[in-house]
N, CA, C, O and the ligand as a Tripos MOL2 file, in Angstrom:
@<TRIPOS>MOLECULE
protein
  297   295    75     0     0
PROTEIN
NO_CHARGES

@<TRIPOS>ATOM
      1 N          30.0510   85.9800  -30.6670 N.3       1 MET1
      2 CA         29.4100   85.2460  -31.7540 C.3       1 MET1
      3 C          28.6720   84.0380  -31.1680 C.2       1 MET1
      4 O          29.2850   83.2280  -30.4730 O.2       1 MET1
      5 N          27.3940   83.9050  -31.4280 N.am      2 ARG2
      6 CA         26.5930   82.8470  -30.8360 C.3       2 ARG2
      7 C          26.2580   81.7940  -31.8830 C.2       2 ARG2
      8 O          25.8600   82.0970  -33.0070 O.2       2 ARG2
      9 N          26.4380   80.5280  -31.4600 N.am      3 GLU3
     10 CA         26.1710   79.4160  -32.3600 C.3       3 GLU3
     11 C          25.0180   78.5870  -31.8200 C.2       3 GLU3
     12 O          24.8590   78.4520  -30.6070 O.2       3 GLU3
     13 N          24.2210   78.0350  -32.7120 N.am      4 VAL4
     14 CA         23.1370   77.1560  -32.3030 C.3       4 VAL4
     15 C          23.2760   75.8500  -33.0770 C.2       4 VAL4
     16 O          23.3930   75.8530  -34.3030 O.2       4 VAL4
     17 N          23.2620   74.7300  -32.3490 N.am      5 CYS5
     18 CA         23.3470   73.4170  -32.9830 C.3       5 CYS5
     19 C          21.9380   72.8800  -33.2080 C.2       5 CYS5
     20 O          20.9940   73.2850  -32.5300 O.2       5 CYS5
     21 N          21.8070   71.9680  -34.1630 N.am      6 PHE6
     22 CA         20.4820   71.4030  -34.4400 C.3       6 PHE6
     23 C          19.9420   70.5950  -33.2640 C.2       6 PHE6
     24 O          18.7400   70.3440  -33.1820 O.2       6 PHE6
     25 N          20.8560   70.1740  -32.3270 N.am      7 CYS7
     26 CA         20.3980   69.3900  -31.1760 C.3       7 CYS7
     27 C          19.7860   70.2790  -30.1010 C.2       7 CYS7
     28 O          19.2050   69.7770  -29.1380 O.2       7 CYS7
     29 N          19.9110   71.5980  -30.2570 N.am      8 GLY8
     30 CA         19.3230   72.5030  -29.2830 C.3       8 GLY8
     31 C          20.3560   73.2420  -28.4530 C.2       8 GLY8
     32 O          20.0180   74.2110  -27.7730 O.2       8 GLY8
     33 N          21.6270   72.7990  -28.4960 N.am      9 TRP9
     34 CA         22.6860   73.4810  -27.7500 C.3       9 TRP9
     35 C          22.9110   74.8610  -28.3570 C.2       9 TRP9
     36 O          22.8700   75.0300  -29.5750 O.2       9 TRP9
     37 N          23.1500   75.8510  -27.4850 N.am     10 ALA10
     38 CA         23.4720   77.1820  -27.9510 C.3      10 ALA10
     39 C          24.5820   77.7460  -27.0900 C.2      10 ALA10
     40 O          24.5740   77.5560  -25.8740 O.2      10 ALA10
     41 N          25.5230   78.4280  -27.6870 N.am     11 GLY11
     42 CA         26.6130   79.0230  -26.9300 C.3      11 GLY11
     43 C          27.6120   79.6740  -27.8600 C.2      11 GLY11
     44 O          27.3640   79.8240  -29.0560 O.2      11 GLY11
     45 N          28.7540   80.0610  -27.2930 N.am     12 GLN12
     46 CA         29.8030   80.6690  -28.0800 C.3      12 GLN12
     47 C          30.4700   79.6050  -28.9630 C.2      12 GLN12
     48 O          30.5320   78.4280  -28.6100 O.2      12 GLN12
     49 N          30.9610   80.0560  -30.1110 N.am     13 VAL13
     50 CA         31.6670   79.1360  -31.0150 C.3      13 VAL13
     51 C          32.7890   78.4320  -30.2640 C.2      13 VAL13
     52 O          32.9840   77.2250  -30.4070 O.2      13 VAL13
     53 N          33.5330   79.2070  -29.4520 N.am     14 ALA14
     54 CA         34.7090   78.6690  -28.7740 C.3      14 ALA14
     55 C          34.3600   77.8360  -27.5450 C.2      14 ALA14
     56 O          35.2570   77.3070  -26.8890 O.2      14 ALA14
     57 N          33.0710   77.7110  -27.2210 N.am     15 ASP15
     58 CA         32.6760   76.8400  -26.1110 C.3      15 ASP15
     59 C          32.5640   75.3870  -26.5470 C.2      15 ASP15
     60 O          32.3390   74.5030  -25.7210 O.2      15 ASP15
     61 N          32.7210   75.1410  -27.8390 N.am     16 ARG16
     62 CA         32.6770   73.7610  -28.3080 C.3      16 ARG16
     63 C          34.0440   73.1030  -28.1180 C.2      16 ARG16
     64 O          35.0340   73.7760  -27.8320 O.2      16 ARG16
     65 N          34.0830   71.7890  -28.2800 N.am     17 GLU17
     66 CA         35.3040   71.0360  -28.0070 C.3      17 GLU17
     67 C          36.1910   70.9840  -29.2460 C.2      17 GLU17
     68 O          35.7420   70.5640  -30.3130 O.2      17 GLU17
     69 N          37.4650   71.4140  -29.1100 N.am     18 PRO18
     70 CA         38.3790   71.2940  -30.2420 C.3      18 PRO18
     71 C          38.7070   69.8250  -30.5080 C.2      18 PRO18
     72 O          39.0210   69.0760  -29.5830 O.2      18 PRO18
     73 N          38.6340   69.4190  -31.7720 N.am     19 VAL19
     74 CA         38.8880   68.0260  -32.1560 C.3      19 VAL19
     75 C          39.8960   68.0170  -33.3010 C.2      19 VAL19
     76 O          39.7090   68.6940  -34.3130 O.2      19 VAL19
     77 N          40.9690   67.2400  -33.1280 N.am     20 TYR20
     78 CA         41.9590   67.1420  -34.1880 C.3      20 TYR20
     79 C          41.4960   66.1330  -35.2300 C.2      20 TYR20
     80 O          41.1770   64.9900  -34.9020 O.2      20 TYR20
     81 N          41.4610   66.5640  -36.4880 N.am     21 LEU21
     82 CA         40.9290   65.7160  -37.5520 C.3      21 LEU21
     83 C          42.0310   65.0350  -38.3410 C.2      21 LEU21
     84 O          41.7560   64.2350  -39.2350 O.2      21 LEU21
     85 N          43.3070   65.3560  -38.0060 N.am     22 GLY22
     86 CA         44.4220   64.8200  -38.7660 C.3      22 GLY22
     87 C          44.7920   65.7630  -39.8980 C.2      22 GLY22
     88 O          43.9870   66.5840  -40.3390 O.2      22 GLY22
     89 N          46.0450   65.6230  -40.3620 N.am     23 ASP23
     90 CA         46.4700   66.4110  -41.5130 C.3      23 ASP23
     91 C          46.4750   67.9090  -41.2350 C.2      23 ASP23
     92 O          46.2860   68.7180  -42.1440 O.2      23 ASP23
     93 N          46.6930   68.2750  -39.9630 N.am     24 GLY24
     94 CA         46.7530   69.6840  -39.6140 C.3      24 GLY24
     95 C          45.3870   70.3560  -39.5270 C.2      24 GLY24
     96 O          45.2990   71.5690  -39.3320 O.2      24 GLY24
     97 N          44.3220   69.5680  -39.6730 N.am     25 GLU25
     98 CA         42.9750   70.1330  -39.6570 C.3      25 GLU25
     99 C          42.3180   69.9710  -38.2940 C.2      25 GLU25
    100 O          42.4480   68.9280  -37.6530 O.2      25 GLU25
    101 N          41.6200   70.9980  -37.8620 N.am     26 TRP26
    102 CA         40.8950   70.9680  -36.6040 C.3      26 TRP26
    103 C          39.4330   71.3130  -36.8450 C.2      26 TRP26
    104 O          39.0870   72.0170  -37.7940 O.2      26 TRP26
    105 N          38.5970   70.8040  -35.9690 N.am     27 GLY27
    106 CA         37.1950   71.1760  -35.9980 C.3      27 GLY27
    107 C          36.7260   71.4190  -34.5790 C.2      27 GLY27
    108 O          37.4550   71.1520  -33.6230 O.2      27 GLY27
    109 N          35.5230   71.9180  -34.4390 N.am     28 LEU28
    110 CA         34.9250   72.1080  -33.1180 C.3      28 LEU28
    111 C          33.6770   71.2400  -33.0240 C.2      28 LEU28
    112 O          32.7980   71.2960  -33.8830 O.2      28 LEU28
    113 N          33.6140   70.4290  -31.9550 N.am     29 ALA29
    114 CA         32.4920   69.5090  -31.7860 C.3      29 ALA29
    115 C          31.5150   70.0600  -30.7590 C.2      29 ALA29
    116 O          31.9210   70.6270  -29.7440 O.2      29 ALA29
    117 N          30.2220   69.8890  -31.0310 N.am     30 CYS30
    118 CA         29.1780   70.2900  -30.0910 C.3      30 CYS30
    119 C          29.3380   69.4920  -28.7990 C.2      30 CYS30
    120 O          29.4450   68.2670  -28.8610 O.2      30 CYS30
    121 N          29.3590   70.1390  -27.6280 N.am     31 PRO31
    122 CA         29.5430   69.4210  -26.3620 C.3      31 PRO31
    123 C          28.3590   68.5350  -26.0120 C.2      31 PRO31
    124 O          28.4830   67.6530  -25.1620 O.2      31 PRO31
    125 N          27.2310   68.7470  -26.6400 N.am     32 THR32
    126 CA         26.0420   67.9590  -26.3220 C.3      32 THR32
    127 C          25.9020   66.7370  -27.2310 C.2      32 THR32
    128 O          25.7270   65.6210  -26.7400 O.2      32 THR32
    129 N          25.9770   66.9320  -28.5380 N.am     33 CYS33
    130 CA         25.7130   65.8210  -29.4550 C.3      33 CYS33
    131 C          26.9550   65.4110  -30.2440 C.2      33 CYS33
    132 O          26.9340   64.3940  -30.9370 O.2      33 CYS33
    133 N          28.0390   66.1890  -30.1480 N.am     34 GLY34
    134 CA         29.2680   65.8080  -30.8280 C.3      34 GLY34
    135 C          29.2940   66.1680  -32.3040 C.2      34 GLY34
    136 O          30.2240   65.7970  -33.0210 O.2      34 GLY34
    137 N          28.2820   66.8850  -32.7580 N.am     35 HIS35
    138 CA         28.2690   67.3200  -34.1630 C.3      35 HIS35
    139 C          29.5100   68.1430  -34.4630 C.2      35 HIS35
    140 O          29.8300   69.0880  -33.7420 O.2      35 HIS35
    141 N          30.1970   67.7810  -35.5190 N.am     36 LEU36
    142 CA         31.4790   68.4030  -35.8250 C.3      36 LEU36
    143 C          31.3270   69.5250  -36.8510 C.2      36 LEU36
    144 O          30.7370   69.3500  -37.9170 O.2      36 LEU36
    145 N          31.8790   70.6790  -36.4920 N.am     37 ASP37
    146 CA         31.9100   71.8110  -37.4110 C.3      37 ASP37
    147 C          33.3580   72.0400  -37.8050 C.2      37 ASP37
    148 O          34.1920   72.3440  -36.9530 O.2      37 ASP37
    149 N          33.6620   71.9010  -39.0760 N.am     38 ARG38
    150 CA         35.0480   72.0650  -39.5380 C.3      38 ARG38
    151 C          35.3670   73.5420  -39.7870 C.2      38 ARG38
    152 O          36.4450   73.8640  -40.2870 O.2      38 ARG38
    153 N          34.4620   74.4190  -39.4510 N.am     39 LEU39
    154 CA         34.6830   75.8690  -39.5340 C.3      39 LEU39
    155 C          35.0020   76.3200  -40.9510 C.2      39 LEU39
    156 O          35.7230   77.2970  -41.1490 O.2      39 LEU39
    157 N          34.4720   75.6160  -41.9240 N.am     40 LEU40
    158 CA         34.7790   75.9470  -43.3160 C.3      40 LEU40
    159 C          34.1510   77.2730  -43.7280 C.2      40 LEU40
    160 O          34.5200   77.8490  -44.7510 O.2      40 LEU40
    161 N          33.2030   77.7530  -42.9310 N.am     41 ALA41
    162 CA         32.5770   79.0300  -43.2450 C.3      41 ALA41
    163 C          33.4920   80.1990  -42.8830 C.2      41 ALA41
    164 O          33.2530   81.3380  -43.2850 O.2      41 ALA41
    165 N          34.5600   79.8930  -42.1030 N.am     42 PHE42
    166 CA         35.4540   80.9640  -41.6520 C.3      42 PHE42
    167 C          36.7440   80.9710  -42.4590 C.2      42 PHE42
    168 O          37.2200   79.9140  -42.8700 O.2      42 PHE42
    169 N          37.3150   82.1480  -42.6900 N.am     43 PRO43
    170 CA         38.6320   82.2150  -43.3310 C.3      43 PRO43
    171 C          39.6760   81.6250  -42.3910 C.2      43 PRO43
    172 O          39.4610   81.6000  -41.1800 O.2      43 PRO43
    173 N          40.8220   81.1400  -42.9300 N.am     44 PRO44
    174 CA         41.8330   80.4340  -42.1260 C.3      44 PRO44
    175 C          42.2710   81.1830  -40.8810 C.2      44 PRO44
    176 O          42.4490   80.5580  -39.8350 O.2      44 PRO44
    177 N          42.4530   82.4880  -40.9480 N.am     45 ALA45
    178 CA         42.9210   83.2520  -39.7880 C.3      45 ALA45
    179 C          41.8790   83.2260  -38.6770 C.2      45 ALA45
    180 O          42.2240   83.0650  -37.5060 O.2      45 ALA45
    181 N          40.6170   83.3830  -39.0320 N.am     46 ALA46
    182 CA         39.5430   83.3670  -38.0420 C.3      46 ALA46
    183 C          39.3970   81.9640  -37.4460 C.2      46 ALA46
    184 O          39.1370   81.8090  -36.2530 O.2      46 ALA46
    185 N          39.5680   80.9530  -38.2880 N.am     47 ARG47
    186 CA         39.4800   79.5660  -37.8500 C.3      47 ARG47
    187 C          40.5380   79.2840  -36.7790 C.2      47 ARG47
    188 O          40.2440   78.6780  -35.7490 O.2      47 ARG47
    189 N          41.7750   79.7330  -37.0360 N.am     48 ARG48
    190 CA         42.8770   79.5090  -36.1030 C.3      48 ARG48
    191 C          42.5890   80.2140  -34.7820 C.2      48 ARG48
    192 O          42.8350   79.6650  -33.7080 O.2      48 ARG48
    193 N          42.0750   81.4160  -34.8700 N.am     49 HIS49
    194 CA         41.7560   82.1900  -33.6730 C.3      49 HIS49
    195 C          40.6910   81.4800  -32.8450 C.2      49 HIS49
    196 O          40.8150   81.3920  -31.6230 O.2      49 HIS49
    197 N          39.6580   80.9770  -33.4920 N.am     50 LEU50
    198 CA         38.5750   80.2930  -32.7790 C.3      50 LEU50
    199 C          39.0780   79.0170  -32.1090 C.2      50 LEU50
    200 O          38.6740   78.6990  -30.9900 O.2      50 LEU50
    201 N          39.9540   78.2930  -32.7910 N.am     51 LEU51
    202 CA         40.4870   77.0510  -32.2250 C.3      51 LEU51
    203 C          41.3730   77.3360  -31.0220 C.2      51 LEU51
    204 O          41.3260   76.6080  -30.0310 O.2      51 LEU51
    205 N          42.1810   78.3900  -31.1000 N.am     52 GLU52
    206 CA         43.0310   78.7620  -29.9620 C.3      52 GLU52
    207 C          42.1630   79.1470  -28.7680 C.2      52 GLU52
    208 O          42.4390   78.7580  -27.6330 O.2      52 GLU52
    209 N          41.1200   79.9090  -29.0390 N.am     53 GLU53
    210 CA         40.2060   80.3300  -27.9840 C.3      53 GLU53
    211 C          39.5210   79.1100  -27.3510 C.2      53 GLU53
    212 O          39.3860   79.0360  -26.1300 O.2      53 GLU53
    213 N          39.0970   78.1680  -28.1740 N.am     54 ALA54
    214 CA         38.4280   76.9600  -27.6670 C.3      54 ALA54
    215 C          39.3810   76.1420  -26.8100 C.2      54 ALA54
    216 O          38.9780   75.6070  -25.7770 O.2      54 ALA54
    217 N          40.6540   76.0350  -27.2280 N.am     55 ARG55
    218 CA         41.6400   75.2870  -26.4460 C.3      55 ARG55
    219 C          41.8900   75.9680  -25.1160 C.2      55 ARG55
    220 O          42.0000   75.3050  -24.0840 O.2      55 ARG55
    221 N          41.9800   77.3040  -25.1340 N.am     56 ARG56
    222 CA         42.2410   78.0470  -23.9070 C.3      56 ARG56
    223 C          41.0830   77.8380  -22.9130 C.2      56 ARG56
    224 O          41.3040   77.6220  -21.7210 O.2      56 ARG56
    225 N          39.8800   77.9070  -23.4160 N.am     57 ARG57
    226 CA         38.7200   77.7280  -22.5320 C.3      57 ARG57
    227 C          38.6790   76.3200  -21.9770 C.2      57 ARG57
    228 O          38.3310   76.1150  -20.8140 O.2      57 ARG57
    229 N          39.0360   75.3450  -22.8090 N.am     58 ARG58
    230 CA         39.0110   73.9640  -22.3730 C.3      58 ARG58
    231 C          40.0350   73.7560  -21.2570 C.2      58 ARG58
    232 O          39.7370   73.1010  -20.2580 O.2      58 ARG58
    233 N          41.2370   74.3080  -21.4200 N.am     59 GLU59
    234 CA         42.2700   74.1920  -20.3900 C.3      59 GLU59
    235 C          41.8280   74.8870  -19.1140 C.2      59 GLU59
    236 O          42.0730   74.3870  -18.0160 O.2      59 GLU59
    237 N          41.1800   76.0320  -19.2510 N.am     60 GLY60
    238 CA         40.6780   76.7460  -18.0870 C.3      60 GLY60
    239 C          39.6800   75.9170  -17.3190 C.2      60 GLY60
    240 O          39.6990   75.8880  -16.0890 O.2      60 GLY60
    241 N          38.7970   75.2320  -18.0520 N.am     61 ARG61
    242 CA         37.7980   74.3910  -17.3830 C.3      61 ARG61
    243 C          38.4650   73.2360  -16.6550 C.2      61 ARG61
    244 O          38.0240   72.8440  -15.5740 O.2      61 ARG61
    245 N          39.5300   72.6840  -17.2430 N.am     62 ALA62
    246 CA         40.2020   71.5220  -16.6600 C.3      62 ALA62
    247 C          40.9790   71.9100  -15.4060 C.2      62 ALA62
    248 O          41.1000   71.1050  -14.4820 O.2      62 ALA62
    249 N          41.5030   73.1240  -15.3630 N.am     63 ASP63
    250 CA         42.4070   73.5190  -14.2810 C.3      63 ASP63
    251 C          41.6960   74.0670  -13.0620 C.2      63 ASP63
    252 O          42.2630   74.0700  -11.9690 O.2      63 ASP63
    253 N          40.4720   74.5280  -13.2230 N.am     64 HIS64
    254 CA         39.8260   75.2180  -12.1140 C.3      64 HIS64
    255 C          38.4330   74.6490  -11.8420 C.2      64 HIS64
    256 O          37.6180   74.5070  -12.7530 O.2      64 HIS64
    257 N          38.1830   74.3360  -10.6070 N.am     65 THR65
    258 CA         36.8240   74.0000  -10.2120 C.3      65 THR65
    259 C          36.0950   75.3180   -9.9650 C.2      65 THR65
    260 O          36.7390   76.3480   -9.7620 O.2      65 THR65
    261 N          34.7750   75.3020   -9.9800 N.am     66 PRO66
    262 CA         34.0160   76.5510   -9.7670 C.3      66 PRO66
    263 C          34.3720   77.2460   -8.4570 C.2      66 PRO66
    264 O          34.3160   78.4740   -8.3890 O.2      66 PRO66
    265 N          34.7330   76.5060   -7.4240 N.am     67 THR67
    266 CA         35.0520   77.1170   -6.1290 C.3      67 THR67
    267 C          36.5360   77.4730   -6.0480 C.2      67 THR67
    268 O          36.9580   78.1240   -5.0920 O.2      67 THR67
    269 N          37.3320   77.0580   -7.0310 N.am     68 GLY68
    270 CA         38.7620   77.3310   -6.9870 C.3      68 GLY68
    271 C          39.5320   76.3430   -6.1220 C.2      68 GLY68
    272 O          40.7170   76.5410   -5.8540 O.2      68 GLY68
    273 N          38.8650   75.2840   -5.6850 N.am     69 ARG69
    274 CA         39.5440   74.2670   -4.8690 C.3      69 ARG69
    275 C          39.4080   72.8950   -5.5330 C.2      69 ARG69
    276 O          38.4600   72.6400   -6.2750 O.2      69 ARG69
    277 N          40.3530   72.0380   -5.2560 N.am     70 ARG70
    278 CA         40.2540   70.6750   -5.7430 C.3      70 ARG70
    279 C          39.0830   69.9720   -5.0640 C.2      70 ARG70
    280 O          38.8970   70.1180   -3.8560 O.2      70 ARG70
    281 N          38.2980   69.2200   -5.8130 N.am     71 PRO71
    282 CA         37.2220   68.4520   -5.1610 C.3      71 PRO71
    283 C          37.7980   67.4030   -4.2220 C.2      71 PRO71
    284 O          38.7700   66.7270   -4.5610 O.2      71 PRO71
    285 N          37.2040   67.2660   -3.0510 N.am     72 GLN72
    286 CA         37.6940   66.2990   -2.0670 C.3      72 GLN72
    287 C          36.9350   64.9950   -2.2000 C.2      72 GLN72
    288 O          35.7080   64.9870   -2.2990 O.2      72 GLN72
    289 N          37.6710   63.8850   -2.2010 N.am     73 ALA73
    290 CA         37.0340   62.5690   -2.2170 C.3      73 ALA73
    291 C          36.7040   62.1650   -0.8000 C.2      73 ALA73
    292 O          37.4420   61.3970   -0.1820 O.2      73 ALA73
    293 N          35.6020   62.6740   -0.2790 N.am     74 ALA74
    294 CA         35.2900   62.4440    1.1370 C.3      74 ALA74
    295 C          34.3640   61.2360    1.2840 C.2      74 ALA74
    296 O          33.9860   60.8800    2.4000 O.2      74 ALA74
    297 ZN         24.6760   69.5350  -30.9800 Zn       75 ZN75
@<TRIPOS>BOND
     1     1     2 1
     2     2     3 1
     3     3     4 2
     4     3     5 am
     5     5     6 1
     6     6     7 1
     7     7     8 2
     8     7     9 am
     9     9    10 1
    10    10    11 1
    11    11    12 2
    12    11    13 am
    13    13    14 1
    14    14    15 1
    15    15    16 2
    16    15    17 am
    17    17    18 1
    18    18    19 1
    19    19    20 2
    20    19    21 am
    21    21    22 1
    22    22    23 1
    23    23    24 2
    24    23    25 am
    25    25    26 1
    26    26    27 1
    27    27    28 2
    28    27    29 am
    29    29    30 1
    30    30    31 1
    31    31    32 2
    32    31    33 am
    33    33    34 1
    34    34    35 1
    35    35    36 2
    36    35    37 am
    37    37    38 1
    38    38    39 1
    39    39    40 2
    40    39    41 am
    41    41    42 1
    42    42    43 1
    43    43    44 2
    44    43    45 am
    45    45    46 1
    46    46    47 1
    47    47    48 2
    48    47    49 am
    49    49    50 1
    50    50    51 1
    51    51    52 2
    52    51    53 am
    53    53    54 1
    54    54    55 1
    55    55    56 2
    56    55    57 am
    57    57    58 1
    58    58    59 1
    59    59    60 2
    60    59    61 am
    61    61    62 1
    62    62    63 1
    63    63    64 2
    64    63    65 am
    65    65    66 1
    66    66    67 1
    67    67    68 2
    68    67    69 am
    69    69    70 1
    70    70    71 1
    71    71    72 2
    72    71    73 am
    73    73    74 1
    74    74    75 1
    75    75    76 2
    76    75    77 am
    77    77    78 1
    78    78    79 1
    79    79    80 2
    80    79    81 am
    81    81    82 1
    82    82    83 1
    83    83    84 2
    84    83    85 am
    85    85    86 1
    86    86    87 1
    87    87    88 2
    88    87    89 am
    89    89    90 1
    90    90    91 1
    91    91    92 2
    92    91    93 am
    93    93    94 1
    94    94    95 1
    95    95    96 2
    96    95    97 am
    97    97    98 1
    98    98    99 1
    99    99   100 2
   100    99   101 am
   101   101   102 1
   102   102   103 1
   103   103   104 2
   104   103   105 am
   105   105   106 1
   106   106   107 1
   107   107   108 2
   108   107   109 am
   109   109   110 1
   110   110   111 1
   111   111   112 2
   112   111   113 am
   113   113   114 1
   114   114   115 1
   115   115   116 2
   116   115   117 am
   117   117   118 1
   118   118   119 1
   119   119   120 2
   120   119   121 am
   121   121   122 1
   122   122   123 1
   123   123   124 2
   124   123   125 am
   125   125   126 1
   126   126   127 1
   127   127   128 2
   128   127   129 am
   129   129   130 1
   130   130   131 1
   131   131   132 2
   132   131   133 am
   133   133   134 1
   134   134   135 1
   135   135   136 2
   136   135   137 am
   137   137   138 1
   138   138   139 1
   139   139   140 2
   140   139   141 am
   141   141   142 1
   142   142   143 1
   143   143   144 2
   144   143   145 am
   145   145   146 1
   146   146   147 1
   147   147   148 2
   148   147   149 am
   149   149   150 1
   150   150   151 1
   151   151   152 2
   152   151   153 am
   153   153   154 1
   154   154   155 1
   155   155   156 2
   156   155   157 am
   157   157   158 1
   158   158   159 1
   159   159   160 2
   160   159   161 am
   161   161   162 1
   162   162   163 1
   163   163   164 2
   164   163   165 am
   165   165   166 1
   166   166   167 1
   167   167   168 2
   168   167   169 am
   169   169   170 1
   170   170   171 1
   171   171   172 2
   172   171   173 am
   173   173   174 1
   174   174   175 1
   175   175   176 2
   176   175   177 am
   177   177   178 1
   178   178   179 1
   179   179   180 2
   180   179   181 am
   181   181   182 1
   182   182   183 1
   183   183   184 2
   184   183   185 am
   185   185   186 1
   186   186   187 1
   187   187   188 2
   188   187   189 am
   189   189   190 1
   190   190   191 1
   191   191   192 2
   192   191   193 am
   193   193   194 1
   194   194   195 1
   195   195   196 2
   196   195   197 am
   197   197   198 1
   198   198   199 1
   199   199   200 2
   200   199   201 am
   201   201   202 1
   202   202   203 1
   203   203   204 2
   204   203   205 am
   205   205   206 1
   206   206   207 1
   207   207   208 2
   208   207   209 am
   209   209   210 1
   210   210   211 1
   211   211   212 2
   212   211   213 am
   213   213   214 1
   214   214   215 1
   215   215   216 2
   216   215   217 am
   217   217   218 1
   218   218   219 1
   219   219   220 2
   220   219   221 am
   221   221   222 1
   222   222   223 1
   223   223   224 2
   224   223   225 am
   225   225   226 1
   226   226   227 1
   227   227   228 2
   228   227   229 am
   229   229   230 1
   230   230   231 1
   231   231   232 2
   232   231   233 am
   233   233   234 1
   234   234   235 1
   235   235   236 2
   236   235   237 am
   237   237   238 1
   238   238   239 1
   239   239   240 2
   240   239   241 am
   241   241   242 1
   242   242   243 1
   243   243   244 2
   244   243   245 am
   245   245   246 1
   246   246   247 1
   247   247   248 2
   248   247   249 am
   249   249   250 1
   250   250   251 1
   251   251   252 2
   252   251   253 am
   253   253   254 1
   254   254   255 1
   255   255   256 2
   256   255   257 am
   257   257   258 1
   258   258   259 1
   259   259   260 2
   260   259   261 am
   261   261   262 1
   262   262   263 1
   263   263   264 2
   264   263   265 am
   265   265   266 1
   266   266   267 1
   267   267   268 2
   268   267   269 am
   269   269   270 1
   270   270   271 1
   271   271   272 2
   272   271   273 am
   273   273   274 1
   274   274   275 1
   275   275   276 2
   276   275   277 am
   277   277   278 1
   278   278   279 1
   279   279   280 2
   280   279   281 am
   281   281   282 1
   282   282   283 1
   283   283   284 2
   284   283   285 am
   285   285   286 1
   286   286   287 1
   287   287   288 2
   288   287   289 am
   289   289   290 1
   290   290   291 1
   291   291   292 2
   292   291   293 am
   293   293   294 1
   294   294   295 1
   295   295   296 2
@<TRIPOS>SUBSTRUCTURE
     1 MET1         2 RESIDUE 1 A MET
     2 ARG2         6 RESIDUE 1 A ARG
     3 GLU3        10 RESIDUE 1 A GLU
     4 VAL4        14 RESIDUE 1 A VAL
     5 CYS5        18 RESIDUE 1 A CYS
     6 PHE6        22 RESIDUE 1 A PHE
     7 CYS7        26 RESIDUE 1 A CYS
     8 GLY8        30 RESIDUE 1 A GLY
     9 TRP9        34 RESIDUE 1 A TRP
    10 ALA10       38 RESIDUE 1 A ALA
    11 GLY11       42 RESIDUE 1 A GLY
    12 GLN12       46 RESIDUE 1 A GLN
    13 VAL13       50 RESIDUE 1 A VAL
    14 ALA14       54 RESIDUE 1 A ALA
    15 ASP15       58 RESIDUE 1 A ASP
    16 ARG16       62 RESIDUE 1 A ARG
    17 GLU17       66 RESIDUE 1 A GLU
    18 PRO18       70 RESIDUE 1 A PRO
    19 VAL19       74 RESIDUE 1 A VAL
    20 TYR20       78 RESIDUE 1 A TYR
    21 LEU21       82 RESIDUE 1 A LEU
    22 GLY22       86 RESIDUE 1 A GLY
    23 ASP23       90 RESIDUE 1 A ASP
    24 GLY24       94 RESIDUE 1 A GLY
    25 GLU25       98 RESIDUE 1 A GLU
    26 TRP26      102 RESIDUE 1 A TRP
    27 GLY27      106 RESIDUE 1 A GLY
    28 LEU28      110 RESIDUE 1 A LEU
    29 ALA29      114 RESIDUE 1 A ALA
    30 CYS30      118 RESIDUE 1 A CYS
    31 PRO31      122 RESIDUE 1 A PRO
    32 THR32      126 RESIDUE 1 A THR
    33 CYS33      130 RESIDUE 1 A CYS
    34 GLY34      134 RESIDUE 1 A GLY
    35 HIS35      138 RESIDUE 1 A HIS
    36 LEU36      142 RESIDUE 1 A LEU
    37 ASP37      146 RESIDUE 1 A ASP
    38 ARG38      150 RESIDUE 1 A ARG
    39 LEU39      154 RESIDUE 1 A LEU
    40 LEU40      158 RESIDUE 1 A LEU
    41 ALA41      162 RESIDUE 1 A ALA
    42 PHE42      166 RESIDUE 1 A PHE
    43 PRO43      170 RESIDUE 1 A PRO
    44 PRO44      174 RESIDUE 1 A PRO
    45 ALA45      178 RESIDUE 1 A ALA
    46 ALA46      182 RESIDUE 1 A ALA
    47 ARG47      186 RESIDUE 1 A ARG
    48 ARG48      190 RESIDUE 1 A ARG
    49 HIS49      194 RESIDUE 1 A HIS
    50 LEU50      198 RESIDUE 1 A LEU
    51 LEU51      202 RESIDUE 1 A LEU
    52 GLU52      206 RESIDUE 1 A GLU
    53 GLU53      210 RESIDUE 1 A GLU
    54 ALA54      214 RESIDUE 1 A ALA
    55 ARG55      218 RESIDUE 1 A ARG
    56 ARG56      222 RESIDUE 1 A ARG
    57 ARG57      226 RESIDUE 1 A ARG
    58 ARG58      230 RESIDUE 1 A ARG
    59 GLU59      234 RESIDUE 1 A GLU
    60 GLY60      238 RESIDUE 1 A GLY
    61 ARG61      242 RESIDUE 1 A ARG
    62 ALA62      246 RESIDUE 1 A ALA
    63 ASP63      250 RESIDUE 1 A ASP
    64 HIS64      254 RESIDUE 1 A HIS
    65 THR65      258 RESIDUE 1 A THR
    66 PRO66      262 RESIDUE 1 A PRO
    67 THR67      266 RESIDUE 1 A THR
    68 GLY68      270 RESIDUE 1 A GLY
    69 ARG69      274 RESIDUE 1 A ARG
    70 ARG70      278 RESIDUE 1 A ARG
    71 PRO71      282 RESIDUE 1 A PRO
    72 GLN72      286 RESIDUE 1 A GLN
    73 ALA73      290 RESIDUE 1 A ALA
    74 ALA74      294 RESIDUE 1 A ALA
    75 ZN75       297 GROUP 0 **** ****
């Protein structure tokens, strides 16, 4: 599923940043402009799935550098 933001960013729905809104509510923010999508267009089950996917991708990005090695402070 491909999403396009008004700022020009385009990518997968789950490539956006998961943001906790409080009260058990989550949204996905555009990584470029921070525009928040509360996923109200999706039914609750699909919303939960997208948020889990976004969190998994975010953790993956944090844990691995592109080369698979820690960057060296040389
Ligand atoms: Zn945007």
